[in-house]
C-alpha positions in Angstrom: 17.6 13.5 2.8 17.7 13.3 6.9 17.4 16.9 7.1 14.2 17.5 4.7 12.5 15.3 6.8 13.5 16.8 9.9 12.3 19.9 8.2 8.5 18.6 7.2 8.6 17.0 11.0 9.2 20.5 12.3 6.8 22.5 10.5 4.0 19.9 9.1 4.7 16.9 11.6 5.4 13.1 11.8 2.1 11.8 9.6 3.9 13.4 6.7 6.9 11.3 6.7 5.8 8.3 8.6 4.1 6.1 5.9 0.5 4.8 6.8 0.2 1.1 7.7 -0.6 -1.3 5.1 -4.3 -2.2 6.4 -5.2 -4.6 2.9 -9.0 -5.4 4.2 -9.2 -1.4 4.3 -8.0 -0.8 0.9 -10.1 -3.8 0.1 -13.1 -1.8 0.5 -12.1 1.5 -1.5 -11.5 -0.9 -4.6 -14.6 -2.1 -7.1 -14.5 -3.7 -10.4 -13.9 -0.6 -12.0 -11.6 1.0 -9.0 -9.0 -2.0 -9.2 -5.8 -1.9 -6.2 -2.8 -0.4 -7.3 0.6 -1.1 -5.6 3.4 1.6 -6.5 5.9 -0.8 -4.9 9.8 0.7 -3.8 12.6 -1.6 -3.4 12.4 -4.3 -1.1 8.6 -3.9 -0.3 6.7 -7.2 -2.0 2.7 -7.5 -0.6 1.5 -10.1 -2.6 2.1 -12.4 0.0 -0.7 -11.0 1.5 -2.6 -10.4 -0.8 -2.6 -14.0 -1.5 -3.9 -14.6 1.9 -6.8 -12.1 1.7 -7.9 -13.4 -1.7 -8.1 -16.5 -0.2 -10.0 -15.6 3.0 -12.4 -13.8 0.7 -12.8 -16.4 -1.9 -11.7 -14.6 -4.7 -9.2 -14.7 -7.6 -6.0 -12.6 -7.5 -4.8 -11.2 -10.9 -2.1 -9.8 -11.0 -0.2 -7.7 -14.0 3.3 -6.5 -13.9 4.0 -3.2 -15.7 7.6 -3.4 -15.5 
């Protein structure tokens, strides 16, 4: 894995290795009633606290659905 990462960084740049920052207000702007937010998570990541706080700030209810 490190060798592949080094190869990608060398030829394409670091932006292809580093995940973008998690900015919920920016992501929320792209959502709508027909385009919901879907989180595909990796082990150890849990955006639920940030999502609940953002929902309280926007006075919106959160309807989480677990697919697993």
